[in-house]
C-alpha positions in Angstrom: 1.8 -213.9 60.7 2.2 -215.4 57.3 0.6 -213.6 54.4 -0.2 -215.3 51.0 1.1 -212.7 48.6 0.1 -212.6 45.0 2.7 -214.0 42.6 2.9 -211.2 40.0 5.3 -213.3 37.9 2.6 -215.9 37.3 1.0 -215.6 33.9 -2.7 -216.0 33.8 -2.5 -217.1 30.2 -0.8 -220.3 31.2 -3.6 -221.1 33.7 -6.8 -223.0 32.9 -10.1 -221.3 33.5 -10.7 -223.7 36.4 -7.4 -222.8 38.1 -8.1 -219.1 37.7 -11.6 -219.7 39.3 -10.0 -221.5 42.3 -7.4 -218.8 42.9 -10.1 -216.1 42.9 -12.1 -218.1 45.4 -9.1 -218.4 47.7 -8.8 -214.6 47.8 -12.5 -214.1 48.3 -13.1 -212.7 44.9 -16.1 -213.4 42.7 -15.2 -215.4 39.6 -15.8 -213.8 36.3 -19.3 -214.4 35.0 -19.5 -215.5 31.4 -21.6 -213.1 29.3 -23.1 -214.6 26.2 -24.6 -211.4 24.7 -26.0 -211.1 21.3 -26.9 -207.7 19.8 -30.5 -207.5 18.6 -32.3 -204.8 16.6 -36.0 -204.3 17.3 -36.6 -201.3 15.0 -37.6 -203.8 12.2 -38.5 -207.5 11.9 -35.9 -210.1 10.8 -38.0 -211.4 7.9 -41.2 -211.3 6.0 -44.0 -212.9 8.0 -46.6 -214.8 6.1 -45.0 -213.9 2.7 -47.3 -213.3 -0.3 -47.2 -216.1 -2.9 -47.4 -214.5 -6.4 -49.6 -216.4 -8.8 -47.8 -218.0 -11.7 -47.7 -216.0 -15.0 -49.0 -212.9 -13.2 -49.3 -210.0 -15.6 -49.5 -212.3 -18.6 -53.0 -213.8 -18.2 -56.2 -212.1 -19.2 -59.1 -212.1 -16.8 -61.3 -213.4 -19.6 -59.2 -216.6 -19.8 -59.9 -219.6 -17.5 -56.5 -219.4 -15.7 -56.9 -215.6 -15.3 -60.4 -215.9 -13.8 -59.1 -218.6 -11.4 -56.2 -216.3 -10.2 -58.7 -213.5 -9.6 -61.0 -215.8 -7.5 -58.0 -217.0 -5.4 -56.9 -213.4 -4.9 -60.4 -212.4 -3.6 -60.4 -215.4 -1.2 -57.2 -214.3 0.5 -58.3 -210.7 0.9 -60.0 -211.1 4.2 -56.8 -211.2 6.3 -55.5 -208.3 4.3 -58.5 -206.1 5.0 -58.2 -206.9 8.8 -54.5 -205.9 8.7 -55.2 -202.7 6.8 -58.0 -201.8 9.3 -55.5 -202.4 12.2 -53.0 -200.1 10.6 -55.7 -197.4 10.3 -56.4 -197.7 14.0 -52.8 -196.6 14.8 -52.4 -194.2 11.9 -55.5 -192.1 11.3 -54.2 -190.5 8.1 -53.5 -193.9 6.5 -55.2 -194.6 3.2 -54.3 -197.6 1.2 -55.0 -195.9 -2.2 -52.6 -193.1 -1.3 -50.1 -195.5 0.3 -49.3 -197.3 -3.0 -48.2 -194.0 -4.6 -46.1 -193.3 -1.6 -44.6 -196.8 -1.8 -43.7 -196.3 -5.4 -42.0 -193.0 -4.5 -40.0 -194.7 -1.8 -39.1 -197.5 -4.3 -37.7 -195.0 -6.8 -35.8 -192.9 -4.3 -34.2 -196.1 -2.8 -33.0 -197.3 -6.1 -31.6 -193.9 -7.0 -29.8 -193.8 -3.6 -28.3 -197.3 -4.3 -27.0 -196.0 -7.7 -25.6 -192.8 -6.1 -24.2 -194.7 -3.1 -26.0 -192.4 -0.7 -26.0 -194.5 2.4 -27.5 -191.7 4.7 -30.6 -191.4 2.5 -30.8 -195.2 2.1 -31.0 -195.7 5.8 -34.2 -193.6 5.8 -35.7 -195.6 2.9 -34.9 -199.2 3.7 -35.0 -201.2 7.0 -31.9 -202.3 8.9 -32.5 -205.8 7.5 -32.7 -204.7 3.9 -29.7 -202.4 4.0 -27.0 -205.1 3.8 -29.0 -206.9 1.1 -29.3 -203.9 -1.2 -25.6 -202.8 -0.7 -24.1 -206.3 -1.2 -21.6 -206.4 -4.0 -22.1 -202.8 -5.0 -18.6 -201.7 -4.0 -16.2 -200.8 -6.8 -19.1 -200.9 -9.3 -21.0 -198.2 -11.2 -24.7 -198.5 -11.3 -26.9 -196.7 -13.9 -30.6 -197.0 -13.0 -33.5 -195.0 -14.4 -37.2 -195.3 -13.9 -39.1 -194.7 -17.2 -42.8 -195.2 -16.6 -45.5 -197.2 -14.8 -47.1 -199.9 -17.0 -49.8 -200.8 -14.4 -50.8 -198.8 -11.4 -49.2 -200.2 -8.3 -51.6 -202.0 -5.9 -51.4 -203.6 -2.5 -51.9 -207.3 -2.8 -51.0 -208.5 0.7 -50.9 -207.0 4.2 -50.1 -208.4 7.6 -49.7 -207.1 11.2 -47.7 -209.0 13.8 -46.5 -208.4 17.4 -42.8 -208.5 18.4 -41.8 -209.3 22.0 -44.9 -207.5 23.4 -48.5 -207.5 22.4 -48.5 -203.7 22.1 -45.4 -203.6 19.9 -46.8 -204.0 16.4 -45.2 -204.1 13.0 -47.1 -203.9 9.7 -46.0 -205.2 6.4 -47.7 -204.4 3.0 -46.7 -206.1 -0.2 -47.1 -203.9 -3.3 -47.2 -205.2 -6.8 -45.3 -202.9 -9.2 -45.2 -203.3 -12.9 -42.8 -200.7 -14.4 -40.5 -200.0 -17.2 -36.9 -199.2 -16.3 -33.3 -199.5 -17.4 -30.4 -200.9 -15.4 -26.7 -201.1 -16.3 -23.9 -202.3 -14.0 -20.3 -201.6 -14.8 -17.2 -203.1 -13.0 -14.3 -201.0 -11.6 -12.7 -201.0 -15.1 -15.8 -199.6 -16.8 -16.8 -202.9 -18.5 -20.5 -203.7 -18.7 -21.4 -206.5 -16.4 -25.2 -206.6 -16.6 -28.1 -204.8 -18.4 -28.0 -201.9 -20.7 -28.6 -198.1 -20.4 -30.4 -198.0 -23.8 -32.7 -201.1 -23.7 -35.7 -200.6 -21.3 -37.3 -203.7 -19.8 -40.6 -204.4 -18.2 -40.1 -205.3 -14.6 -42.8 -207.0 -12.4 -41.9 -206.9 -8.7 -43.5 -207.6 -5.4 -42.0 -205.2 -2.9 -42.6 -205.5 0.9 -42.8 -202.3 2.9 -42.7 -202.3 6.7 -43.6 -199.8 9.4 -43.4 -199.9 13.2 -47.0 -198.8 13.7 -46.7 -198.7 17.5 -44.0 -196.0 17.1 -45.6 -192.6 16.5 -42.6 -191.5 14.5 -42.5 -194.7 12.5 -42.2 -194.5 8.7 -42.8 -196.9 5.8 -39.6 -198.4 4.4 -38.6 -201.0 1.9 -38.1 -204.3 3.7 -37.7 -207.1 1.1 -38.6 -208.3 -2.4 -40.6 -211.5 -3.0 -39.1 -213.5 -5.8 -41.5 -216.2 -7.1 -40.2 -219.8 -7.5 -41.5 -219.9 -11.0 -39.5 -216.9 -12.1 -36.5 -217.8 -14.4 -33.1 -217.2 -12.8 -31.2 -214.2 -14.1 -27.8 -214.9 -15.8 -24.8 -214.3 -13.5 -22.9 -211.1 -14.2 -19.6 -211.3 -16.0 -16.7 -211.1 -13.6 -13.3 -209.5 -14.2 -10.4 -211.9 -13.6 -6.6 -211.5 -14.0 -4.9 -213.5 -16.7 -2.3 -215.9 -15.4 1.3 -214.9 -16.2 3.1 -217.0 -18.8 6.1 -218.9 -17.4 9.3 -217.7 -19.1 11.3 -220.5 -20.8 14.8 -221.0 -19.4 17.8 -219.5 -21.3 19.8 -221.8 -23.5 23.6 -222.0 -23.2 24.0 -220.0 -26.4 21.7 -217.2 -25.1 23.6 -217.1 -21.8 26.9 -216.6 -23.6 25.4 -213.8 -25.7 24.1 -212.1 -22.5 27.5 -212.3 -20.8 29.3 -210.8 -23.8 26.8 -208.0 -23.9 27.2 -207.3 -20.2 31.0 -207.3 -20.4 31.0 -205.0 -23.5 28.9 -202.5 -21.5 
């Protein structure tokens, strides 16, 4: 009886996928099934849903002015969805209080920025979401960051809140945008100790809209920093000064006279 033995000298690398499939069928083996897998993370959302749109010149207009009164009216109009979202968060967390939350959010904000400056990644994972972690640690390697929180100019307040479901109706995530107007200092040094951005002496007023997220369906869920909303009308910050290497000057070729002097010096030695 003739038996079709396997040719062990045949290299599978030289066969096409179709030829490998045909050989496996001849031997009664199931062909390899292509797995197109993609890792996903459902402990946080991939973006900010229904992001808050900050009013132009926020923090600079008085409520007594025409534009300031208009901003206040538009803010009150959009508050209905925020109230519904806050009420839904309260249904899952009985101890939730929006007035106490803004102080907790500012505490998370300060601790997260100190962890970034200290390069404490273990603490940072507890304070920011998995989406925000690569954003806050981007381009911080080989740099020295000096950050200090000085004072609060205006009391932080929640300006926007939304609740959404992910995959399942019972899997809910809450996002609250907190307006923070603070005074702080920031200085960034490169690996050679040269100042790239900011100053450790000059304090600046910083107005930010920080998004905090919590997996409210999870009983052990915590509030973490998720993103920052940068308004379109905000002027762009100047780019940091980068350290570059100066190109080497090309040496001029020796003249005949210099070559003779070099030979004489070498022979004398």
